[in-house]
C-alpha positions as CSV (number, residue, x, y, z in Angstrom):
1,M,4.4,3.8,13.4
2,G,2.4,3.8,10.4
3,V,2.6,1.1,7.4
4,I,5.1,-1.6,7.7
5,L,6.4,-3.2,4.2
6,T,7.7,-6.7,4.4
7,E,10.8,-7.3,2.1
8,R,8.5,-9.8,0.3
9,A,6.4,-7.1,-1.0
10,A,8.6,-4.7,-1.7
11,E,10.7,-7.3,-4.1
12,E,7.0,-7.0,-5.8
13,V,6.9,-3.4,-5.8
14,K,10.5,-3.0,-7.1
15,R,9.2,-4.9,-9.7
16,A,5.8,-3.0,-10.6
17,I,8.0,0.5,-10.1
18,E,10.2,-0.7,-13.0
19,S,7.5,-1.7,-15.0
20,A,5.7,1.7,-13.9
21,K,8.8,4.1,-15.0
22,A,9.1,2.4,-18.8
23,A,5.2,2.6,-19.4
24,Q,4.6,5.3,-18.0
25,N,7.7,7.4,-18.4
26,L,8.5,7.9,-14.6
27,G,11.9,8.9,-13.2
28,D,13.6,8.2,-10.3
29,E,11.1,9.7,-7.6
30,A,8.5,6.6,-8.1
31,V,7.1,6.0,-4.8
32,L,4.2,2.9,-3.2
33,R,1.0,5.2,-2.5
34,V,-1.1,3.4,0.0
35,A,-4.3,4.2,0.8
36,V,-7.9,3.8,2.2
37,V,-10.6,4.6,-0.7
38,G,-14.6,4.5,0.6
39,G,-16.0,1.6,-1.3
40,G,-15.5,-2.7,-1.2
41,C,-18.2,-4.4,0.8
42,S,-16.8,-3.5,3.9
43,G,-16.9,0.0,3.8
44,F,-13.3,1.1,2.7
45,Q,-11.1,-0.3,0.3
46,Y,-7.0,-1.0,0.0
47,H,-5.6,1.2,-2.0
48,L,-2.0,0.8,-3.4
49,G,-0.8,3.0,-6.4
50,I,2.7,4.2,-8.4
51,D,2.9,7.8,-8.1
52,N,5.9,9.8,-9.2
53,K,4.9,12.7,-6.5
54,Y,3.8,13.8,-3.3
55,D,3.7,16.0,-0.8
56,P,5.5,16.7,3.0
57,A,2.8,18.3,4.2
58,K,0.2,16.4,3.6
59,D,1.9,13.1,3.1
60,L,3.6,10.6,5.4
61,V,6.8,9.0,3.9
62,S,9.1,6.4,4.8
63,E,11.8,4.6,3.0
64,Q,11.8,0.4,3.7
65,H,13.5,-1.9,1.7
66,G,14.3,0.4,-0.6
67,V,11.0,1.3,-1.2
68,K,9.8,5.0,-0.6
69,V,6.2,4.3,0.8
70,V,3.9,7.6,1.0
71,V,0.8,7.5,2.6
72,D,-1.5,10.4,3.1
73,K,-2.8,11.2,6.5
74,K,-6.2,11.0,6.6
75,S,-5.2,7.4,4.8
76,E,-2.9,6.9,8.2
77,L,-5.6,7.4,10.2
78,F,-7.1,4.0,9.4
79,L,-3.0,2.1,7.8
80,D,-0.9,3.0,11.6
81,G,0.7,-0.3,11.7
82,T,-0.9,-2.2,8.7
83,T,1.9,-4.5,7.6
84,I,1.6,-5.0,4.1
85,D,2.8,-8.7,2.8
86,Y,2.9,-10.5,-0.8
87,A,1.3,-13.9,-0.8
88,E,2.4,-16.2,-3.9
89,Q,0.5,-19.3,-3.1
90,L,-2.0,-21.9,-5.2
91,D,-4.8,-20.5,-3.5
92,R,-4.4,-16.6,-3.3
93,R,-1.8,-14.0,-4.9
94,G,-1.2,-10.9,-4.3
95,F,-0.8,-8.2,-1.8
96,T,-2.3,-8.9,1.6
97,F,-2.9,-6.4,4.7
98,N,-2.6,-7.3,8.3
99,N,-3.9,-4.0,9.5
100,P,-4.9,-3.9,13.9
101,N,-7.2,-1.4,13.1
102,A,-10.0,-3.5,11.1
103,V,-13.5,-3.8,13.2
104,R,-14.2,-6.7,10.0
105,T,-12.6,-7.4,6.5
106,C,-14.3,-8.3,3.6
107,G,-13.7,-12.3,2.8
108,C,-10.9,-10.8,-0.5
109,G,-8.9,-8.9,2.4
110,S,-9.5,-6.4,0.1
111,S,-12.1,-3.5,2.2
112,F,-12.7,-3.2,5.9
113,S,-14.1,-1.6,8.4
114,A,-13.2,0.6,10.9
């Protein structure tokens, strides 16, 4: 199943990639890298970044709504089935994660425990 990027989130990622290309001299091969790192109030934190390289032997790659999404295989264990969306409301603005593997999440939604 992998990580699912909504169309709204893909629009924001495309905008971020275009900004990163100009600021960091990234080529047309720029991708969204999604990972899990240790930290946060619940034990694990979501990490989104723009990258210009990946290793097909170590990373899972999919294309969704015109965005290449790259997840390393270790993070995939925690992220399988996760939907990444983008919220733009008065009380919350930014990427959101709906992770079916999360046992507990923090109030801000950026960290979880599995």
